[in-house]
MIPA-367272 format. One record per atom (N, C-alpha, C): residue in one letter; x, y, z. Coordinates in pm, whole numbers, plus 50000, padded with zeros to 5 digits. Layout:
REM MIPA-367272
AXYZ/...
//
This chain:
REM MIPA-367272
X031684006026181/X032854014026218/X032504028826210/X032904036126311/X032604050326313/X033444057726213/X033084070126191/X033834078426098/X035264080026140/X035504079926274/X036874081526321/X037714069426291/X037064058426253/X037824046626217/X038444047526079/X038164058326005/X038824060425876/X038284051625766/X036964048925766/X036374040325663/X036634045725523/X036514058725507/X036744064825376/X038164062225327/X039134063425417/X040534060925380/X040754046325345/X040094037325418/X040234022925391/X039664019425254/X038474024525224/X037844021625095/X038664027324981/X039194039424999/X040044045524895/X041294037224871/X041904032424979/X043104024124965/X042764010824900/X041614004924935/X041213992224876/X041013993424726/X040294003824684/X040054005924541/X041364008024465/X042244016124521/X043524018924455/X044364006324445/X044443998624553/X045303986824554/X044803975824461/X043483974224451/X042963964024359/X043313967424214/X043123980224178/X043453984424041/X044953983124014/X045753987124112/X047203986624096/X047693972224088/X047123963324170/X047553949224169/X047353942924031/X046193945523972/X045923940123838/X046913945723736/X047133958823740/X048043965223645/X049473959923661/X049923958223785/X051283953323810/X051453939023761/X050443930823783/X050563916823741/X050603915723589/X049813923823520/X049873924123374/X051253928323327/X051833938523394/X053163943223358/X054203932323381/X054043924523488/X054973913423513/X054893902923402/X053673899723358/X053503889523254/X054193893623124/X054183906523092/X054783911322967/X056283914022980/X056743917223103/X058153921323117/X059023911223188/X058433902923271/X059223893423350/X059963899823465/X059623912123501/X060303919323609/X059903913823745/X060923909823825/X060623904623959/X060103915724050/X060573928124027/X060063939324105/X058563940824085/X058113938923960/X056683940123932/X055893928823996/X056473916723998/X055793905524063/X055683908024213/X056793912524275/X056763915424419/X055763926424450/X055723936824365/X054813947824387/X053353943724367/X053103934624271/X051723930124250/X051233922124371/X052123913524426/X051763905924547/X051573915424665/X052443925724673/X052323935824778/X050963942724770/X050563947024652/X049273953924637/X048103944524666/X048253931824626/X047203922124655/X047083919824806/X048233919024874/X048223917425020/X047593929725086/X047923941625035/X047343953825090/X045823953925073/X045353949124957/X043903948424934/X043233939325037/X043873927825061/X043363918725163/X043383925125302/X044413933125328/X044513939825457/X043373949825479/X043073957325374/X041963966825386/X040643959325407/X040503947725342/X039323939425366/X039243934825511/X040393931225570/X040433927125710/X040023938625803/X040493950725773/X040143962325855/X038643965025851/X038063964025731/X036613966225718/X035833955225792/X036323942825782/X035663931825851/X035743933626003/X036933937726052/X037083940126194/X036163951026244/X036013961826165/X035103972526203/X033663967926210/X033293959026117/X031923953826116/X031673944926237/X032603935926267/X032423926826379/X032433934126513/X033173945226521/X033273952626646/X031953959126684/X031023960326590/X029743966926616/X028713957726680/X029063945026698/X028103935726759/X027783939726903/X026553936726942/X026103940027077/X026793931027180/X026933936227301/X027523928327410/X026633916327441/X027263905727487/X026563893427524/X026963889627666/X026223880227730/X026633875727864/X028063870227866/X028473864027757/X029833858627752/X030873869627728/X030473880127656/X031353891527629/X030633904227675/X030573906327807/X029743917327861/X030243931227824/X031513932627786/X032033945627748/X032033947727597/X031373938927524/X031253940627380/X032443935327302/X032503939327176/X033493933827083/X034383944627022/X034533955727092/X035313966827038/X036743963227002/X037323953727076/X038723950227051/X038913941726925/X037813937826862/X037943930726734/X038763939026635/X038623952126642/X039363960826550/X040863959726574/X041273957926700/X042683956126729/X043203942626677/X042353932426692/X042753919026647/X042973918926496/X042053924826422/X042193924626277/X043333933626230/X043603944326303/X044763952626270/X046053944826292/X046083936426396/X047263928126421/X047423917726310/X046303912226263/X046363902726151/X046943909426027/X046643922226007/X047183929625894/X048713929625899/X049273931826017/X050733932026028/X051333918425994/X050633907726031/X051123894226000/X051083891725850/X049983895625786/X049853893825642/X050913901925568/X051103914425612/X052093923125548/X053493917325561/X053793911325677/X055113905525700/X055323893125615/X054343883925619/X054513871025554/X054283871625403/X053103876325364/X052743876325221/X053503887025145/X053573899125202/X054243910025132/X055743909825147/X056223910725271/X057653912225296/X058473899925264/X058113888525320/X058913876425300/X058903871925154/X057763873325086/X057723869624944/X058663878324863/X058673891524891/X059533900624817/X061013897524843/X061343894424967/X062743890924999/X063153878424923/X062273868224921/X062583855824849/X062723858524699/X061783866024644/X061823868824500/X063053877024463/X063413886724549/X064603894824524/X065873886424527/X065963877424624/X067123868524633/X067253859824509/X066123854124466/X066153845624346/X066563853524222/X066083865924211/X066423874024093/X067893878224093/X068443880824212/X069863884124221/X070703871824186/X070253860424230/X070983847924204/X070853843724059/X069693845823998/X069453841923858/X068863853823783/X069673864023752/X069143876023685/X068813873523538/X067853881223488/X067593881023343/X067103894823302/X067263898023177/X066913911323129/X065403913523132/X065033926223147/X063603929823149/X063123931623005/X062023925222975/X061443926322841/X060283936322843/X060033942422728/X058913951922715/X058933961922831/X060043969322840/X060293978122954/X059173988422977/X058483992122871/X057464002522884/X056293998022971/X056063985122983/X054983980123069/X055263983023217/X056383978223270/X056623981123414/X056763995923444/X057434003323356/X057624017623381/X056264024923382/X055444021923281/X054124028423273/X053244024923391/X053244012223429/X052394007923541/X052874013923672/X054184014723689/X054724020423813/X054354035223826/X054414042423716/X054024056623720/X052534057923752/X051704049423690/X050274049423720/X050034045923867/X050774036023919/X050594031824058/X050994042824155/X052064050024125/X052504060924212/X051424071824220/X050794074724106/X049724084724104/X048524079824186/X048134067224165/X046974061824238/X047234061124387/X048434056424426/X048764055524568/X048844069324633/X049274079224555/X049364092824608/X047974098024645/X046984094924563/X045614099024595/X045104091924719/X045414078824731/X045014071224848/X045704076624973/X046994079624962/X047764084925075/X047214098625117/X046844106625018/X046284119825046/X044974118625124/X044144108825087/X042884106625160/X043154102525303/X044134093625323/X044474089125458/X044994100725543/X045804109425483/X046334121025555/X045194130425594/X044284132825501/X043164141825528/X042284136325640/X042004123225636/X041194117025742/X041914117625876/X043224115425875/X043994115526000/X044064129426060/X044174139425976/X044284153126027/X043044157426105/X041914150926079/X040674154326150/X040724150026297/X041584140226328/X041684135226466/X043084137126525/X044064140626443/X045464141126489/X045704152726584/X045024164026562/X045234175626648/X046644181026635/X047274183726748/X048634189426749/X049724178926755/X049354166126750/X050344155426757/X051174154926629/X052444151226643/X053254148626525/X052774135426465/X053234132526343/X052804120226279/X053284107926356/X054494108626409/X055004097426489/X054164095526614/X053834106326682/X052994105526801/X051594100326767/X051084104526652/X049744100026612/X049724084926592/X050724079626523/X050784065126498/X050934057626630/X051714063026723/X051964056226849/X050794057126946/X050044068026943/X049024070427045/X047594068326999/X047374067026869/X046004065526820/X045364052926876/X044154054226927/X043444042626981/X042664035226873/X042294042226766/X041664035726650/X042784031226556/X042944018326532/X044104013426459/X044054015226308/X042864017626252/X042734017326107/X043554028126036/X043464040526083/X044174051326014/X045694049726019/X046294046626135/X047734044026134/X048144032726041/X047314022226035/X047624010925946/X047604015325800/X046544022525760/X046434027025621/X047554036925588/X047854045925681/X048924055625659/X050264048625633/X050604039125719/X051884032225704/X051904023525579/X050774017225549/X050694009025427/X050874017725303/X050184028925298/X050294037725181/X051694043625169/X052274047525282/X053644052725280/X054604042025230/X054444029725283/X055294018725238/X055104015625091/X053844016625045/X053564014024904/X054254024224814/X054184036924852/X054814047424772/X056334045724766/X056934043224882/X058394041024884/X058744028524805/X057924018024820/X058174005624745/X058094007724595/X057134015724551/X057004018624408/X058224026224355/X058724035524437/X059924042924396/X061134033624388/X061224024324486/X062324014624483/X062204005524360/X060964001324329/X060763992824212/X061114000224084/X060714012824075/X061034020823958/X062544022723944/X063224024924058/X064684026324055/X065344013224011/X064834002024063/X065413989124027/X065233986123879/X064033988623828/X063763986323686/X064603995823599/X064674008423642/X065454018323566/X066924014723558/X067504010623672/X068924006723673/X069153994123591/X068193984823600/X068323972423521/X068293975523372/X067423984723332/X067343988523190/X068573996423148/X069034005323235/X070164013823199/X071474006423189/X071663996523277/X072923989023279/X072843975923202/X071623971523172/X071473958523107/X071713946923203/X071753949923333/X072023939723434/X070773937823519/X070153925923509/X068913923123580/X069073921923730/X070323922023779/X070563921223924/X069923933123995/X069943944823930/X069373956823992/X067883955224017/X067213948023930/X065783945323950/X065593937024076/X066473927324096/X066403919024217/X066733926924342/X067703936024332/X068063944424449/X066873953324488/X066213958824387/X065023967024415/X063943958924485/X063763946424438/X062763937624499/X063133934424643/X064413931724668/X064893928624803/X064663940524897/X064933952524848/X064713964624929/X063233966224964/X062353963024869/X060913963824896/X060543954225008/X061103942025004/X060813932225108/X061253936825246/X062463942325255/X062983947325383/X062093958625435/X061673967525344/X060793978625382/X059473973425440/X058843963925373/X057553958625418/X057683951425552/X058773944225570/X058983937325698/X059133947525811/X059863958325784/X060023968825885/X058693975025924/X057873978225824/X056553984025853/X055673974225929/X055753961425890/X054943951225958/X055333950026105/X056623951126136/X057083950226274/X056563962126355/X056603974126296/X056083985926365/X054593984326393/X053833979926293/X052393978026311/X052103967426418/X052873956526416/X052653945926515/X052903951126656/X053963959026674/X054273964426807/X053173973826857/X052663982426768/X051633991926808/X050313985026840/X049903975726755/X048613969026779/X048703959226896/X049883953826922/X050053945127039/X049753953027167/X050243965427172/X049993973727289/X048493976427307/X047793978727196/X046353980927202/X045633968427248/X046083956827202/X045463944327242/X045643941727391/X046813945127444/X047063943127586/X046173952027672/X045783963427616/X044913972627689/X045653985327726/X045193996527673/X045814009327701/X044874018427778/X045474027127859/X044694036827935/X044234048127845/X043364056327897/X042934068227824/X044104077827808/X044004086727711/X045034096727691/X045104106327808/X046234113127822/X046444122127935/X045384133027942/X044974138527827/X043964149127828/X042614143727875/X042284131327836/X041024125427880/X041054122428030/X042204117828079/X042334115128222/X042124127928303/X042704138928256/X042544151628326/X041074155928328/X040374154028217/X038954157628212/X038134149028308/X038454136128314/X037714127128403/X037944131028548/X039184133628584/X039494137528722/X038774150428760/X038764159928669/X038084172528698/X036584170628711/X036034161028636/X034584158728638/X034134151328763/X034994142528815/X034584134128929/X034394142529055/X035364150929086/X035354158329214/X034424170329206/X033484170829298/X032594182529304/X032924191729421/X033864187229507/X034284195429619/X033334195329737/X032204188629724/X031224188129831/X031094173829884/X030374165429807/X030264151529849/X031504143529808/X031934145129685/X033154138529637/X034304148329652/X035194145329745/X036264154829777/X037554152329701/X037794140029658/X039014137029584/X038924123029523/X039854120029433/X040014106629380/X041134099929457/X040834088629521/X041864081329594/X042784074029495/X042194066929401/X042954061429288/X042004058429173/X042554057729053/X041714055928935/X042464047928829/X041724040028756/X042264032628642/X041324034528523/X041894035828404/X041094036528281/X041604025928184/X040724021228098/X041094010828002/X040214011927879/X040844011627761/X040084011727636/X039533997827609/X038203996627609/X037553984127569/X037473983127418/X037703994027351/X037703995227206/X038134009327175/X038304012627047/X038744026127012/X037824037127062/X036514034527066/X035554044727108/X034774040627231/X035374032427316/X034704028227439/X035724027227551/X035474034727657/X036434035827767/X035804030927897/X036564023127973/X036164018828106/X036874027628208/X036114032628305/X036674040928412/X036324034428545/X037334031528625/X037134025928758/X037914034428858/X037224039028962/X037894047929057/X037344045929197/X038244047729293/X037824048629432/X037804063329469/X036664068029515/X036514082429541/X036304084829691/X036794096129737/X036644099629878/X035354107629899/X034574103429999/X033344110530034/X033424114630182/X032524123330222/X032514127830361/X032074116430454/X032694115630571/X032424104330661/X031004104530718/X030384116430719/X029034117030775/X027944117630669/X028294115030541/X027284114730434/X026404102330449/X025144104030419/X024244092530421/X024404084430293/X023874072230295/X023954063630177/X023254070030058/X022144076730085/X021404083429977/X022234094429915/X022904102230000/X023734113129950/X024904107829867/X025504097029914/X026624091029839/X026144085629705/X024994079029704/X024444073529579/X024164084629479/X023574095429525/X023294106829437/X024604113029386/X025604113629472/X026894119329431/X027564110929324/X027474097629339/X028064088629239/X027354090129105/X026024090529109/X025264092128984/X025604105428915/X025744115828995/X026084128928939/X027494128828880/X028424122228949/X029794121328900/X029864113628769/X029084102828758/X029044095128634/X028524103728519/X027494111528546/X026944120328442/X027984130628397/X028724136228494/X029744146128459/X030874139828377/X031234127428411/X032294120528337/X031854118328193/X030644113428174/X030154110728039/X030014123527957/X029694134328024/X029594147027953/X030984152127913/X031964150228000/X033324154927971/X034034146027871/X033824132727884/X034474123027794/X033394113427745/X032744116327633/X031604108227587/X031924093427565/X033184090027536/X033474075827512/X033594067927642/X033484074527758/X033484067427886/X032124060627903/X032034048527855/X030744041327851/X030514032927978/X031594027128032/X031484018428148/X032204025128265/X031454028528372/X032024035928484/X031694028828615/X032714026328694/X032534020528827/X033194029728930/X032404035129020/X032924043929124/X032654037729261/X033714036229339/X033594030429472/X033844041229578/X032874043929665/X033084054229768/X033914048829884/X034724057329943/X035544053530057/X035864066130138/X036454064030255/X036874075130340/X038374077030321/X038774088930285/X040194091630259/X040974092030390/X042104084930394/X042954084030512/X044244091630484/X044364103630537/X045514112230511/X046814105930558/X046804099530676/X048024093630730/X048514082230643/X047564073630598/X047954062330513/X048454067230378/X047844077830325/X048274083230196/X049684088930206/X049984095430318/X051324101130338/X052364090130348/X051964078630406/X052894067530424/X053324061530291/X052514063030186/X052894058030055/X051994046830006/X052294042029886/X051474031929819/X051794018129874/X050764010329897/X050953996329932/X051203988629803/X052433983229781/X052753976529653/X051793965429617/X051233958829720/X050333947629692/X049063952029623/X048753965329635/X047513970329575/X047743977629444/X048993978329399/X049303985229273/X049423975029162/X048543975329063/X048623965728952/X049993965828886/X050533953828865/X051823952728800/X052983952628897/X052733955729026/X053813955929124/X054043941929179/X055203939929237/X055513926929295/X054643924929419/X053963913429427/X053073911229541/X053873910329671/X053373916929774/X054053916329903/X053103911830014/X051843909029976/X050873904730075/X050273916630148/X049083915130200/X048433926230269/X049143929730399/X049153942230433/X049753946630558/X048743945330670/X049203941730791/X048273939330901/X047443951430936/X048003963530916/X047293975430959/X046583982430846/X046283975030736/X045573981230624/X044193985430668/X043773997430626/X042444002430657/X041784007330531/X040454008230527/X039774013230407/X040294027030370/X040484028930240/X040904042030192/X042384044430209/X043204033630231/X044614035830258/X045454036530132/X044814036930015/X045574037929891/X045534052029840/X046674058729826/X046684072529780/X046414073529632/X046364085629583/X046084088229441/X047234083129356/X046984072429280/X048014066429195/X047784070929053/X048714077928991/X048504082528853/X048394070728759/X047424071328668/X047224060228576/X047804063028439/X048534073828424/X049264076328300/X050674080228335/X051674077128247/X053044080428278/X053254095428293/X054204098928381/X054494113128402/X055144119328280/X055924111228208/X056604116228089/X055684114527969/X055274125327902/X054364124127786/X054904115027680/X056224114027668/X056814105627563/X056564091027588/X056204087427715/X056004073527748/X054554069227730/X053704078427692/X052284075327687/X051854069327555/X052774066327467/X052444059827341/X052294044927362/X052134037627249/X051924023227260/X053194016427306/
//
């Protein structure tokens, strides 16, 4: 996994969660607090999630094979999606069940200093992990807001760690509030309510992660800034006069496929066109280094057909209408491959 995959943040979160899980479980054994049990399972699930992210990063580095000619970059998306499932089932659903049982059958918290002390320790440890994730994210976030970063990031690890750490911190505060209210009122129901709130929080985060990683699994285009760079790199104004249409697709977080039909001069020789394509590929790779797989198809631009509009049968995702009898080469105009509204370009 590359540095942009946030390996440092993942390892920091893994170390913190393993230590916190052990501490929380010990506190549960001494106090009987359901919040502590839910939190220990939550931290254990988070530790497993970080292990899944590291495993996905390792598997994604495998070389391409004849069966998988574009490599294994999407393994990182698959393992990030598995994280959301684990967080939902092991973390969220367990906490909801445990909270319900504690509300239905409350009991007083024993040895209160154990859960309180462990929760304070866990908040400090999670804060350091969260700080590392924020620092790593800021190196790639640029001018994006945090919401935009989570929605648009092509590398899934940092958004996953960020949301997990944020959920862990909020969950710890909820657990501390539940334990505190249970101790203050002498009513163990508050401990169960705190546990139930933790479960709802984890399920919400898991749903957000599942939605974001699902979009990555389906295949996302390059970001708007990368598309602009590619378009500027392709056209040289001499042999390559314009882009007739273009599609981009992330084969992995750091690997981009570019496919475009380009307009060339009608009297160019095959040699001239071949040289122009090679030069355009070099310019694309220089402008956008992650553009690893590039397919450029030369054609003659048809101004009249372009003015007439897009043939729906040739637009991916459009309702098929069958080929038109008068279709000619180059009759597809420049189709934008990213939404016009920047707000729509997220997952």
